[in-house]
C-alpha positions in Angstrom: 0.0 0.0 0.0 1.3 3.4 -1.0 -0.1 6.6 0.6 0.3 10.2 -0.4 -1.0 13.4 1.2 -3.0 15.5 -1.2 -4.1 18.7 0.4 -6.3 17.7 3.3 -6.7 14.1 2.3 -4.6 11.0 2.1 -4.7 9.2 -1.2 -4.2 5.5 -0.8 -2.8 3.5 -3.8 -2.9 -0.2 -3.8 -0.4 -2.2 -5.9 -1.8 -4.7 -8.3 -5.1 -4.4 -10.2 -6.6 -1.0 -10.2 -10.0 -0.2 -11.4 -10.3 -0.1 -15.1 -7.2 -2.1 -15.8 -7.2 -5.6 -17.2 -4.3 -7.4 -15.6 -5.7 -10.9 -16.2 -3.2 -13.5 -17.1 -3.5 -14.9 -20.6 -4.1 -18.5 -21.0 -1.2 -20.5 -22.3 -1.5 -21.6 -25.9 -2.9 -25.1 -26.3 -0.1 -27.7 -26.7 0.8 -28.9 -30.2 -0.3 -32.5 -31.0 3.2 -33.4 -32.0 4.5 -32.3 -28.6 1.8 -34.4 -26.9 2.7 -37.4 -29.0 6.4 -36.9 -28.2 5.6 -36.7 -24.5 3.6 -39.9 -24.7 6.4 -41.8 -26.5 8.8 -40.5 -23.8 6.5 -41.7 -21.1 6.3 -45.1 -22.7 10.1 -45.3 -22.8 10.3 -44.3 -19.1 7.9 -47.1 -18.2 10.1 -49.6 -20.2 13.2 -48.3 -18.3 11.4 -48.7 -15.0 10.3 -52.2 -15.9 14.0 -53.1 -16.7 15.1 -51.5 -13.4 12.6 -53.5 -11.4 13.6 -56.7 -13.2 17.3 -56.0 -12.2 16.2 -55.4 -8.6 14.3 -58.7 -8.7 17.4 -60.6 -9.8 19.4 -58.9 -7.1 16.8 -59.8 -4.5 16.8 -63.5 -5.7 20.6 -63.5 -5.4 20.4 -62.2 -1.9 17.8 -64.8 -1.0 20.1 -67.6 -2.3 22.9 -66.2 -0.1 20.6 -66.1 2.9 19.6 -69.8 2.3 23.3 -70.7 2.0 23.8 -69.2 5.4 20.7 -71.0 6.8 18.9 -67.6 7.3 15.3 -68.6 6.2 13.6 -65.4 7.5 16.0 -63.2 5.5 15.6 -65.5 2.4 11.8 -65.2 2.8 12.0 -61.4 3.0 14.2 -61.2 -0.1 11.8 -63.6 -2.0 8.9 -61.3 -1.1 10.8 -58.3 -2.4 11.6 -60.3 -5.6 7.9 -61.0 -6.1 7.0 -57.4 -5.6 9.7 -56.3 -8.1 8.4 -58.9 -10.6 4.9 -57.5 -10.3 6.2 -53.9 -10.5 8.1 -54.9 -13.7 5.0 -56.4 -15.3 2.9 -53.4 -14.4 5.4 -51.0 -15.8 5.6 -53.0 -19.0 1.8 -53.1 -19.3 1.7 -49.3 -18.9 4.4 -48.9 -21.6 2.3 -51.0 -24.0 -0.8 -49.0 -23.1 1.0 -45.7 -23.7 2.1 -47.0 -27.1 -1.4 -48.0 -28.0 -2.9 -44.7 -26.9 -0.2 -42.8 -28.8 -1.0 -44.6 -32.0 -4.7 -44.1 -31.4 -4.2 -40.3 -30.9 -2.0 -40.2 -33.9 -4.6 -41.9 -36.0 -7.4 -39.7 -34.7 -5.3 -36.6 -35.5 -4.6 -37.8 -39.0 -8.4 -38.4 -39.5 -9.2 -34.9 -38.2 -6.5 -33.4 -40.4 -7.9 -35.2 -43.4 -11.5 -34.1 -42.6 -10.3 -30.5 -42.3 -8.6 -30.7 -45.7 -11.8 -32.2 -47.2 -13.9 -29.5 -45.6 -11.7 -26.9 -47.3 -11.8 -28.7 -50.6 -15.5 -29.4 -50.7 -16.7 -25.8 -51.5 -14.1 -25.6 -54.3 -15.2 -29.0 -55.8 -18.8 -27.9 -55.6 -18.0 -24.7 -57.4 -16.1 -26.6 -60.1 -18.9 -29.2 -60.4 -21.3 -26.3 -61.0 -19.1 -24.7 -63.8 -18.6 -27.9 -65.7 -21.5 -28.8 -68.0 -22.4 -32.5 -67.8 -23.8 -32.4 -71.4 -20.5 -31.0 -72.8 -18.5 -33.6 -70.9 -20.7 -36.4 -72.2 -20.6 -35.1 -75.8 -16.8 -34.7 -75.6 -16.3 -38.2 -74.2 -18.6 -39.6 -77.0 -16.6 -37.8 -79.7 -13.4 -39.1 -78.1 -14.6 -42.6 -78.0 -15.8 -42.4 -81.6 -12.3 -41.2 -82.7 -10.6 -43.9 -80.7 -12.8 -46.6 -82.3 -12.0 -45.2 -85.8 -8.3 -45.2 -85.1 -8.5 -48.8 -83.6 -10.4 -50.1 -86.7 -8.0 -48.4 -89.1 -5.0 -49.8 -87.2 -6.5 -53.3 -87.3 -7.2 -53.0 -91.1 -3.6 -51.9 -91.7 -2.2 -54.7 -89.6 -4.4 -57.2 -91.4 -3.3 -55.9 -94.8 0.4 -55.9 -93.8 0.2 -59.4 -92.4 -1.6 -60.6 -95.5 1.1 -59.2 -97.8 4.0 -60.4 -95.6 2.5 -63.9 -95.4 2.0 -64.1 -99.1 5.6 -62.9 -99.8 7.0 -65.4 -97.3 5.1 -68.3 -98.8 6.4 -67.3 -102.3 9.9 -67.1 -100.9 9.5 -70.5 -99.3 8.5 -72.0 -102.7 11.5 -70.5 -104.4 14.0 -71.7 -101.8 12.7 -75.2 -101.2 15.4 -77.8 -101.0 15.5 -80.3 -103.9 13.7 -83.6 -103.3 15.7 -86.8 -103.3 14.1 -87.9 -106.5 15.5 -84.9 -108.3 19.1 -86.0 -107.6 
């Protein structure tokens, strides 16, 4: 609090929000989907690492239990075996969580891809509708019919030319075969 003497009155000023001022904090921007996916993958890796750590601790507890049994310390061995069971369960739980995080990550990624695709389609739909309105269906049909007619004529012409060429080549080959035939044994 800050106070000033103004004539015959004290004017009190408070720090912080004063009347008429907007000192509200702005909300942080929403996180990017790629950042979220990266954090989810990292969480999955952390769960895997924790699972491996628990597995190592389980093996160490089993080794200690064997040492206790070798020294005839059954209570100590039982304690270390209980710890080993707990670490085994912890390892399995962490591995399950890792797999769940991987599954959720792929599901979020798929959902994001679908949403992106739908956004793109929503942007394209008005343009496609506008284009569909400008193209005359009758003109397209007429042009396609003319194209098909021209293709049929070219195909028929090509087949006629092939048939004519094959006929001429075949007749020339048969004449050539007659000219170059080997003499028969009777002719010798």
